[in-house]
C-alpha positions, 0 to 999 in steps of 0.5 A: 411451490414448484412441483413439477411432475409428468401429468396423466390426463384422461377423459370423463368417459374413460372407464374407471378401470382403464384409469386405474391400470394408467394410475398403477403404471404412472405409479401415481395416486392421481389423474385429471380430466380435461375436456376441451383442454379445460380441467373438469374434475379429478380422480384420486385413489380416494374417489376410487376407493368411495365408488366401491365401497358404495357396492358400485362395479367399478367395471361399469363406472367411467370417470364422470361418475367417482371424479370430484368435481368441481376442483379445488385448484390453486394459482401459480403464486399460491403453489409458492406459499407454504402457508396457503397450501396446507391451509387449503389442504386442511379446509378442504380435506383433500390430497392434491391440488392442481396449480393453474396459470392465468389462462386455466392451463395445468401446470402441476399437482401439488401432492399433500405428501411431497408437501409434507417432505418438503417441509421436513426438508426445509425444517432440516435446513432452517434448523442447520442454519440456526445450529450454524448461527449460534455456532457462529456466535459462540466462535465470535465470543470465542474469537473476542477472548482470544483477540483479548488474550492476543492483544495482552501477549503482543503488548508485552512482546512489542515492548521486548523487542520493539518491532511487532506491526506493520503500519496499516491504512484503511481507506473507503472510497466512493468509485464512479463508472467514468474511473473517477472516485470520491475518499469519504475515509482514510484511516490514522495509518495513512501519516505512517504509510505515505507520509500524509495525514488523513486531512491531507488525503481526503481535502487534496483529492489528486494528492495520492494518485499523484504520488504514486511511481508514473508507470504503476498508475498505467500498469497497476491502478489503471488495470485495478478499475476493471476489478472494481468494476466486476466486483473482484477483490484486488491485491496490488503491489505498487510504489510511492513517493513518501512525503520525506521523498523516499520510495517506498513499496506498497501491499494493497487489497481492495474490495468493492461492491456495487451501490445501485442506489447511489450508482457507484461502487463502494471500494474498501482497501487496506494498505500496507508497506511492504519495502523492507520486507519485499525481498526479504524470505527470512521476514516471511519466516517470521510472520509465519511464525506469528500464525503458529496457533491458527488451525490451518497448516502453513507450509512455505516451500522454496521453488524446488518444493522443498519445505522450509517453514511448517508451523503447529497447524500442519503438525496437528493436521498432518502428523509430522513435526517441523523437524522432520518435515524441514527440507522434505519434497511437499509433494512427495511427503504428502502424496499430494493428488491434484485436482488438475495437471500440476502443470497447470497449477504451477503456471497459473502460480507463475502467472497470476501469483496465487492458486487455489483449489482442493487436494488430496493429501494423506497424513503421517498415519496413511489417512487420507484427508481433503484440503482446501488449499490457497498458494502464494507466490513471493517475488524479489523486486526484480520479479524473480520469484523466491519462495510460495506460502502454501494455507491448507485446511482440512475439509474432509468431514465437511466432504464426507457430510456432503458425500453421504447427504448425496447418497442419502439424496439418491436413497430417497430418490430411488424409494420415492420413485420405485417402492409403492407404499399402499395396497388395495384390499377387500375385507369380507365379514362372514355371517359366523363373525369371523373376517377373511381378505378376498383381495390383496394387491401385490403392495401387501407384501412390501408392506406387511411382509407376507405373500398375498397368497399367504394373507388370503388363506390366514388372515390371521397373519395380517391382524396378529402383526397389529400392536397390542394397544391398537387393537381395541382400536381397530376392533371398535373402528371395524365394528362402528363402520359395520353398525352404521354402515359408515366409512371405516378410517383408522390409523394403527401401528404394526410390526411386521415379521422382521421386527419393522414397526410401521404405520398404516392408514386404513381406509374403506366404505362398508357394503352389504352383500345379498347373503347378509355379509358385509364388505369392505373395499378399501386402501391400505397406505403405509403412512410410516414416512408421514408419521415419522414427519409430522413427529419430526415436524413437531419435534422441529416446530419445537426445535425450531422455537426453543432455537430462536429463543436461544439464538435470540431470533424471530421472523414475521411475514407481511401481506403487502394488500393487506397490510396484515403481519404475522409474528413468531413468538421469539419476535414478541419477546426481542421487542417485548410485546405482548403476544396476544396483540395483533401487528401490522404493517405500519407498526412494524416502523415504530419498533426502532429509533428514528434512523433505524425506522428510515432505513428500514422503510427505504429498504422495504420500498427498495425491496417492493420496487426492485425485488432485492433482499436487504441486510440491515443492523438496526438499533431498538430504544429499550426502556432504560435508555440504553439500546439493543442491535438487531440484524433484519434480513428481509425479502420480497415475494412476487406472483407470476405478474412479477408484483410483490405481494408478501415481505417475509423477514428475521430480525436476530438480536446482536447487541452482544456481537455488535458490543463485541465488535466494538471492543474488537475494534476499540482494542485493535486501534489501542493496539495499532497506536501502541505499535506505531508509537513503539515502531516510530521509536524503534525507527526513529530515534537517533540510538543504535538499539540492539537485542540480546537473547539470554540462552544457557548462560550464553549470549546471543544477537536477535536484531539490531534497528536501521540506525545501527545498520547505518552506523556498523554496516552489520545487518540483522540477517547477518547478526541474527542468532550469533554470538559476540565471538562470531562477528567480532575480533577476540578482544572486541567480542571479550569486552562485549561478553563481560559488560554483558555478563555485568548486566546479568549479574547485577540485574540492572542498567549499567552504562560504559563506554567501548571501542569497537571496530565497523567498517574497517575502523575503530568507533566510540560508543556511549552503551546503556544495557536494560535486562529483561526477566521473565515471570520467574524473574531469570533474565532472558533478554537485553535491550541495548542502546548505543550512541556514536560518540566517535566525533567526540572522542576526535574531538577530544583528541584533536583538542588535546593535540590543539593544546600541544600544538598551541603550546609549542607553535612559534607564533605568539597567541594570547587571549584578550578579555574583550570587556576591559583588554585585559590578558587572560591567557598566553603562550610561551611564545607570546612571553619570550617574544616580549621579554615577559616570564611565565605567566606575568601578562595575565591580568595585565592591560594588552596595551602594555606591549604597544609602542609609545612616543609622543606621536603614538599612544599605546591605548588609542592602538589597542582602540583602533585594532579592536574597533575592526574586530568588533566590526568584522569579526576578525582582522589583521595588523601590523603594529609597533610593540616594545619589549618588557626591556623597552626593545621595540620591535615590530609584529603581524598579527591575526585575530578574532572574535571568539564565546570562550565558556570561561571568559565570555567574549574574548580576543584570539590573537596571533602574532609573530615578530616581524621586525627584520622583515619590517626592516628588509622591507623598508630597504627594499622599497627605498630601492623600488622607489629608486628604480622606478625614477630610473625606468620612467626616465628610460621611457621618457628619453626613448619617447624623446629620442623616437620624437628626435627621429620623427623630426628628422623624417619630418625635416626630410619629407621638406626637402624632397618633392617625390610624392611616393617617398613623402608617404614613406617617410611619412608612414615611418613618421607614423610608426615611430609615434605609435611605438613614442606613444607606447612609451609615453603611456609607460612613464605616464602610468602608475605600474610602469609596466602596463599601459591604459590600451583603450586611451592609448587607441584613442590618442593613435588614431587621432594622432593619425587623422591629423597626420593625413588632414582627415576631418571628423566631419567626413570620416567618423571614427568609432572606437569600441575598446573594453578598459584593459591594461596591455604590456609593452610587449603585446602594446607596441605590435598592437600599435603598429598594427592599428597604425598600417590599418587605420592609415592604409584606411585614411589613404584608400578607402574614401577616395575623393573626399567620400564620407564614411566611417571607420571603427575600432573594437578591441574586447576579450572572448572565450570563444577564441581561447587560445591554446596556449593561454588560459586567460580569454583571448583578444579579439583587435577588429579595424573595419571601415565601409569604405570601397573595400580591396580589389576584388583580386586582393590576396594578402598572403600574396601581396608583397606591400611593406604594409601587408608584410608589417602586418603579417609579421606583427600578428606572427609576433603576437602569436595570432591569426588575421581574418580580412573580409572584403564585404561592404567595406574592409574587415581586419579581425586579428585574435591574439593571446596576451600575456598580462591583461587584467579588467578594471 
């Protein structure tokens, strides 16, 4: 206990009258006597009165003659212990206890009156706490009952609208200072929320964070650690990649507390999927309607402060109905007074998304109220604010109580500081037995409401105030004091002239005067407050005991040094212990089960070591084998040195609360499971689900599930509250209304097909309607589900169309049963093709229509076709058939295997009469054969003629001697040979139009080597040609180009019989794709590693026949030529070709 007050210090040689004057000025009842800064005595009012009662003359006395010594004192630690203070007051019969520090210096003085006042305040606080605890217990019981009712009501509502819950994930984890964490618990709601089971999240430590959107990891999750480490509650929104691949918005709330023993933060979080409602203000209103039963005012207003939602709590608090408040400016309607400028509050709301504080509002009746207001800002996904949710709680009574308490405390401080409650008096008993007061201090007027002058003149004015019942007590005390000359000490009651009743404590010592009279010098103290406090204390102690009994609450304290424990009466009852038993510290751990005893011991040891309080819920075994639950709260008290010296604790029976909490958890878990099940049906079923309210014999839509919205394109927001006529065309609306009316009339489920226009086209639906009835049997709602059968209807129409087409198409169609080859179906064209009547072929073997002669077996033909059909599943064929009248015909057919629902495996054949086509093909083949023979002959004769020309040139070479002329003739021979070789390849080819260019190049270059008498030992020929086919228009120019370039290389590239290599390369390359042809271009490269061209060679200026031919032939091929003169000579010709086909 710390009672700090200005100390009155005197010396032991100071006159007593001076000390009395100082005490009166300081308005204190004591003075401390110090000698060399050491406390040697104390002077109190009682000491002064005792001195006067011994007939001592105060004017001649010093402090040392009247002071009390030795002084009974307290240490600083003892002053904090109320029990120790009260015990010393009682033990030594004193009313002042100086408090000394470890060095013997006076810190303060504990006054008995102040202790009683502090005890009174403590009892008031404890009583208030017990009353709040009892009220909370009652409120918890009511809340549990209310939750049970809500559960039953919600269960029915959920089944009606199939959409009343959101899956919630609850997680508990430990977070360490290095920002690492360990997940300890994950509720089943995670699977609905994140797509992953609790086991997956718990076992795969990084699974959850890896699925958080990368931007949100940096902007949301990482800053979250700052709130966790600060112990702040954090509300975050982030995006999460669901296991099904979707990106969902998650709203999460995290709370944390630091666990010093584990050196980590214990974090609890709840998460909800807000994807579907993030931009939906109407959904926000629907959710807010669920809070209609709240006692708080719940208001939703737009950014212009216009009210868009006003719940029943707001109606009760403010007096305006929702209809009256809607669309009004909330600040104007409620005459709001803000504790800070409105701009600051709005800035906080915009920046933080949240604001809270106390506001002053005015009710409809003009009454001023104070509310605890919380604002939350709702935004769209793009961050644009859309509305504000405001929750207000009326705290007027609490504020008034606080104000009253403050005023009362101020008044009591003023009384305690300024109003004396004592008076000095001197009473003389005259020789005739009458009494008169010879001295009264000024305090008498304040105590007994009689002026000092009047009382001195007429003592009866004071005696007459004594309550009649206490007069004998007063007389007896006076007579006894006079006879025995003993201390007069009595407490009695008075009634002042104003009618006030008071308690007075009269204390004086009698002394005989020299004339035989008796005088009493004493102190009159108004102890009315103390008496009332004692009475209140007595009542409070009784009330405390009764409150503990009602609340099932007991307390205990224990001296750490001695192990001695003190229990309250109720604590004995809680543990079924004998009241006469004396508890001790060790016994405290034997009252719980083993786990509870261990927890309590650890908590107490930690409290002793650190001084921290603890709060536990522990189990107590009962004799019947059950357990009760006790809430245990305790703390440690330390001395001035910081050492724990005492332990205090309370234990309250919370068995009912714990059972209620467990039951509530069970009910909430069942509700969540039911909600998750119904939600999975509503959102996961492939059917379109819709809800229609029956209102005043009319039908109004309530909502749709996501499947319905996807299939029809109509959203719940557009549909809600509308009639069929407001959504659909008149004809469709009338049909729907009639179906709804049929359902209401029959009172039973009905099913029907309907065609409705959605998204610009007619769709077919198979619809079922289920009526819902209230307690009165009236149908108030219809739940409908529809299956989109548009594809089925479309298929039926196509099948019908195909049947019509099949019956009337130009080809003959038949179905042959695979197991035995019997015809099971033919269309009319098939029957007409073979000359049979309608249905005449049904049941006959299909080989009946196959042609038969000495070389052809109809059954063998059928088996050959079906063998291919069984192997490949389908086939085409041409077959020689015969009509019913024996006329042969040719037909082409296509057949495939099909599993028929009635006939099993069947062969489906489609046949067409190609007799005339077959005859034309035979004629055409004969004609083509003749032309091929003729064309081969032409190519052969051209080749022979070119050979004759080459022979003539050879003969001419033999007759001339000019080397240049001979060279020119040889070049001409080679050119003719290259052309003749093309014609030779053509008539030897099977195609007559294309030649094998690779083989042609090989033959041509071999011819050139022979023509110029070059051996492969000196000049290596390297040919790299892709296998391509060239037509005659491309082959001849290419042959002449190769002839010119290879001839030049053989003649000029390797002088003096030098060895070397000539490379001929031809390939297809899309890199040089011609702008004219869509086929890849052909690249022809002739390269040698000889001496190369002259340094000043320019192919465009060259006037040689070879270069002229080269450029002319390249131009004829619509190509380009590139010449490179490095390490020999390279010619690269790139050109398109009319026909190139890879082999």
